[in-house]
C-alpha positions in Angstrom: 73.8 109.8 117.4 70.2 110.4 116.1 68.2 107.2 115.8 67.5 107.8 112.1 71.3 108.1 111.2 72.0 104.9 113.2 69.3 102.9 111.7 70.5 104.1 108.1 73.9 103.2 108.8 73.1 99.8 110.3 71.0 99.1 107.4 73.6 100.2 104.9 76.4 98.0 106.8 74.4 94.9 106.4 76.3 91.9 107.7 79.5 93.5 107.3 81.6 94.4 110.2 81.9 98.0 111.2 85.7 98.1 110.2 84.9 96.7 106.8 81.8 98.8 106.3 83.7 102.0 107.4 86.9 101.0 105.3 84.5 100.6 102.3 83.0 104.2 102.8 86.4 105.5 103.1 87.8 104.0 100.0 84.6 105.2 98.1 85.2 108.6 99.2 88.9 108.5 98.3 87.9 107.3 94.7 85.2 109.9 94.3 87.6 112.5 95.3 90.5 111.4 93.0 88.0 111.1 90.1 86.8 114.5 90.8 90.4 115.8 90.8 91.2 114.2 87.6 88.3 115.4 86.0 89.2 118.9 87.0 92.5 118.7 85.7 91.6 117.2 82.5 89.0 120.0 82.1 91.9 122.5 82.5 94.3 121.1 80.0 94.2 122.2 76.3 94.8 120.3 73.5 98.1 121.9 73.2 98.9 120.7 76.9 97.8 117.1 76.2 100.0 117.3 73.1 103.2 118.4 75.0 102.3 115.8 77.7 102.3 113.1 75.0 105.6 114.2 73.4 107.5 114.7 76.8 106.0 111.0 77.8 107.4 109.4 74.6 110.8 111.2 75.0 110.9 110.0 78.5 110.3 106.5 77.6 112.7 106.7 74.5 115.6 107.8 76.8 114.8 105.1 79.3 115.5 102.5 76.6 119.3 102.4 76.5 
């Protein structure tokens, strides 16, 4: 591992354990991936799509109330 990378990672890690630090990095990457996927989906939906989803959701909830 190049010294610069090791130094940057140790500085970012601070006093956390490597396990906690790596888990935090993983969680941040997953959250960013999910957010990007959501944004891409939202951009691809038309107003008609959104209305159809809303209607379908209302109907589903109403059927669940017996």
